[in-house]
N, C-alpha and C positions, 0 to 999 in steps of 0.2 A: 444581935444583930446591935449595930451601932446606931446612934439615937442621931437624928438629921434634924437642925434649925436650919429655918429659909430667913432670909430679910431683903428688903430691896436697898439697893445703893441709892445714895444722894446723890446726883450728878454735882459735880463742881465741889461736892464739899466731901472729906475723908472719911470712911465708914469703916476703918481699921475695927478689927477684932484682932486680940491676941488670943492665940489656939495653942493650949497644953493639951487636951483630952476632946475623945469627941471629935464629930465632922459638922463643919458649918458651910454653907453653900449662898453665895450671893447672886441674885441673880439681875434683869436687865430693868432700867427705869428710866426711861427716854426723853426728855423735854429741853426747850432750848433755854438761855441762858442770857442775861443783859454784859451790854460793855460798859467800858469804862473807856479813859485814854491815858496811857501813864508817860514818863520820858525814858528812855535809857541810855545810860553812859557814854562813851564811845573815847577811842584812843586819840590823845591829843599828838602824834607824831608816829612815825614810821609806817608800813605798809600799809596799815589797819587805819590812820589817820581819816577821818569824815566818813566811815562806816558806819550806817545806819543801821539802827538796833528797831528791837518791834516799834509799831505806829501804833498801834492801838492796845487796850488789855480787856479782860472781862473779869466780871463779877467774881468771886471767890467765894468759898462756902459759907454757911452760914456761923458767923461769927469768927470765922478764918480768914483773913482778908490778904494771904498769900496764897490761898488753894489752887487758885487758879492759876495753869502754866502758862497762860499767854500774859497774866497781867505782872510776873514776876521781874524783878530786875537782871537787866542782860548790863555786862560793862567787861571792859578787857583791863578795869582797873582796879586791883584789890581794895584799896579805899574805901571804893562805893559800897562797899556791903560790910553790912556792922559786924560786929566781931560775933561769932556766934554763941547762943546758950542754952543750945537743946528745945528749947521751946517752939523754934521754928517749925512751919509745917513740913519741908523737906529736908531735915534733919532731927523730927522727932522718935525716930528709932533707932539712932546712931547713936553710941556710947563716945563723947567729942574727946574724953579722957584718953579713949586708947585709938586718936588719929594721930598720937606721937609730934604735935606740932604743925601737921600739914594745915591745920586751918588758922594759924597764931606764928608762925615765926616762919623766918625767911629760909628759904632751901639752899640751902648752899651745899648741900653732901655730894656725892657722885651721884649721877644717873645711874641706870641697870646699863649696862653694855648691849650695844645693839650688833647681833649679825643677822645677814641677809642673804638667803638661799634663793636667786630668782633663775626661771629661765632665759633664756638669751632673748632679748629684746626690750626688755622691763629696763627701765632706768634707777638705779638707786643713787641717792647725794645727799650727803651731809650739808646742811648750808646753815648759814646766820639767821639771825631773828629778824632782819630788813628783806629776806627773801618773797617775793611779792605774792607767790601760793599760799604764804601763811595767811590763816584767818579768811577762807575762803566760804568752809565749810559751817559757822557759827561762831557767836559769842559766848563768852562763860556766864550761866546761870546761878552758879554759886561761889562763895567765898574761897573753897578749895582748890577750884579749877582758876581762879582768878590768879590765884598765889601762883600756882604752879606756870600760868601765862606771863607772871611777873618775874621770876627766876631760872626759866629755862635759858641756857645761854646756848644751843644748836637741836638743830631739828634734821630728822632723817626723812626724805621725803622720797618715794616711792611711786612711779610712772608708770602704768601700763598704756602703751601706744594705740590710738587709734585702730579701729578693724582687725586690731590682733586677738585669735582667741587661744590662748594659752594653754597647752596639753597638761600641765603638771602645775601643781600650787608655787606660789611665793610663801616662802618661809619665813617668818621674822623670830628671833630669838632674842628677848632682853631677860639676860641674868642679872639680878641682884649681885650687887661688889660690897654690900654695908648697910648699916643701919640708920644713918645719917640721914634725916629727911631730904628729900632730893626733887626736883621736877624735870619731866620729861615731857618731848612733843612729837607727834609722830603725822605725818600727811600721807593720804593713799588716795593718785588721784587715777581713774579709771578713764579713760578719754573715751571719744563716741566711737558706738558701736563695739568697744572692746569688751573681750570677756574672760574674767577670770576669778582664781579663788586665793585667797590669803589667808596664811594661819598666824596670828600673832602668839606665839607663845610666851609666855612670864614664868619663869623660874629662880632659884636659888633666895639669898634674903635682903630683903629692901624695903625699907619706907621711904613712898614717894608716890605723889601726885601728878598723874598723867593726864594730858590733853590729846588723844586720835582725832583729826581730820577727816573725812572720808567726804571725797567727791565723786561722781557719776555724772558725768554730761551725757548727751541724749543717746539715749539706743544703749548705754553701756549694760552690762550683766555683771555684776561683783559679787563674791559670796566672800564674808573675813569669820573668819573663826577666833574669837578671845578666847584663850586658854589659862588661867589663873592656877598654876602648879607651882605656888610658892611652899619655900619653907614655914613652918609653923612660927616664927617670928617676924614673919614680915606684914606690912601695913602697907595697901595699895587702895588709893583712889583714881578712880578711869571715870575722863568722862570722854564719850566718842560720840560725835556729833556727826552727821551723814546730810549731805544735801544731793538729792535726788532729780537729775535733769528729766525730758522729756520723754518719756515712752521707754524709760531705765528700769532695772529689776533689781532691787540690792534685798541681799540676804544677809541678815547676822545672828551669827549663835555665840551666846553665851555659855561659858563652861566653870563653875568656879568651884575649886575641890580645897585648897591649900591657902594659907597666910590665915594670922589670927583676925584680921580683919579687913574683908574684902569690899569694896563698895562701887558697881560699876553702872554706870548712868548712860544709856545707850538711847540717843536720838537722831528721829529719821525727819526731816522735813521734805515735804514736798515741793521743786523750785520752779514746775513746768508739769501739764497735763499728762496723763497716762501713764502714771509710774506704779509700780508696784514692790513692796515692802514686806519681808516676814522677816518679825524679830523672835528669836528661838532661844530658849537658856536653859541650863541644867546645873542644879548646886549639890551640892551634898555636905553637910553642917556636919562637925565631931565635936565633943564635949569641948567649952569656950569659945568655940568659934561664932564670926559672927559675918553673914554673909548676907550683903543687901545689895536687891538688884532695881533700880528705877528706871521705866522704860518708857517712852516719850516720843509719840508721833502727831505732827501737825501737817493734818491735811488742807494745807491752804490755797491747792488748787483742784479744780473738776476732774472725776472722770479717775480718783487712784483708788488704788488697794494696799488695805493693811492687813496683816495677819500676826500676831501675838499669843505665843504660846510659852511658858515656863514652867516647869515642873522645879520640884525640889524634895530632898529626902533629910530630916533631920536622927541624928541618934548623940546621946549622952547628954549629961547636967548640964546645961548652960549654954546649951546650943542653939542660936539665934538665927532665924532667917528672915527677910524681909523683903517684899514683893510690893511694887507699887507702882500699878501699869496707867498711864494718863494719857488720853486722845483725845486731842481739838479738833473740831471738823469747823471749820471757819466758814463765814456767810457765803462765800462766793465757790466753795467746796461743793458744787451740787454732783450728783452722780457718785459719790462717795461709798465704797462697800467697805467696811470697818467691824474689827472684830478681837478682843482679846481674852486673853483666860492662864489662869496661875492656880496650879495643883501642888499642895504639900501632901507629902507622906511622912508622917510621926511612927519611928522605929520604939523608941523607947519612954520613960518618965524623964522629965526635967526638961524637956526641950519648949520652945516658943515660934510658932511660925508667924506673922505678921503679914497680911495679904490683902489691898487695897487696890480695887481696881476702880478709876475714876473716866467717865466720860462726859464731855462738853460740846454742845450740838448747837449749832447756832444757824440751819437751815434743815427743811426738811425735805428737802430734794434729794431724798440720797437712795440708793440702792439698799443698804441695811449699815445696822450699828448693834453692836450689842459687847455686853462683858458676862465674865461669871471668874468665881473663886470658890475653891474646894479644900479643906483640910483634913486628915484623919487620919483614924488609924487605921491597922491593919483589918481588915474583913476577915471575922471569923467563919463567915461561912466557905473563903475563899481556903482557908488553911484547913479547915474541915475536909472539904473536897480534895486538896491534895493527899492530905494524911489518908485519908480514907481507903485512897490507890500506894501505899505502900512508901509512900516519901517522906522522910523524918523533917521533923519540924524545921528545922533550920534550915535544909534545903528546898521547903518548902516557900520560909519565908524570902530567902535568896531570890528564886523564881519570881514571888511576886514583884519586888523592889526591882529586879531587872528586866521586866517586864513592862514595869510602870517608866523606868528611866528609857528605854532603851527607844522609845519613840522620837526623842529631842538627838540622839546618837544618830538615828538611820535619816535625819534630816541633813547631814552634814555633805552626804554623797560621796565625802575623800575615801577610801576603804581604810588606808596607813592610820587615817586619826581615829575613822570611828573603832577598829582594833585597839588602838589605844587608850582611848577615853573607854572601852569594854574592860578593858585592863583595869583601869584606873577604879573603877566601880567594883572591880569585881575584890580590890583589896580594902577598899572602904567597907565594903561586907563582910568581907574577915573579921574587921576589928567588930564585928557587931558580937562576931560569933564569941570572942577573946573575954 
């Protein structure tokens, strides 16, 4: 049997454990935190001029002043962010030397080519930086995202008309055209009472910092699937921020399989009461890969629901995955119901999985809030059970991994995409056998 250790996660403070062997689980520990007040920079010109940022802050973790998500600087100006050292709370797991200049250089390369296949009625536009729809969903929260804001030349805007229910998904393919550092910007707007599924696929070779804005107006239902199937030489940093209107329902699914370094930071902010958010993720890291995901749910409105579940598998020397899940329940967010969980399965020696759930609560008048994190190897009893019934060990291992990851694939509810991902996972598992 695998050894199990348990520890409580400090609220508002990082409690990461690097996991290579064994199994670790982090449980719940709920308590309120105190508040401060910072300022946040705003653009001096353009459609974002005068836009306000966060008006309050919260105490960070013990000895870590920037560990609270609400207290961090937000700005459209890259100059407002200090140069990265790797000691910052939100960059301490990221190998900065492998970012290929996304955090320190002007992004002058060609952005991945955008191809959109959309049902009738959906509007697809290529617009300039001065388009008024740019900047609706959020403000950059880190230097890499702000650098992309400073350097993108045009944006793709996709709009689902109000009261439209699409029978087929919108497919957006971003194809890398080179490895010169580049900036990308995409805006998705789901107008009132619309219903749609959008697949954002990344392929080819690229070094790109990407900002994706997602706006759900009142009563809208939107599913966004972000697929990272890059070539092995690619570097991808993607800030995907969503603004959720009254009674809107948002499902966001991240699948990261390819690339040298991939860092996706999904953010969901409730702009009105009654919203529902589901953030799901699946990742499979091979030797030398760095796959990092940082989710953030900002419960700024009452009577909203959020559920976060990310699952990952690792194999090969130097495979490294990072999941950091932040949930903030603000003082006025009474009636909140929130839960987040991360699970990792280590398949071979030499891997590392970092998993950090953070929960900040400012009101006790909630329906519930909790988090959990678990990382471990194959359960020997599971393998013995299958092998005792005549199943070879390699096949038994595949069955365990397939069952572990399939929970996320089934959340997509798009048969063609589910089949595509199942095949991709099978290819990853085939490499384990070789």
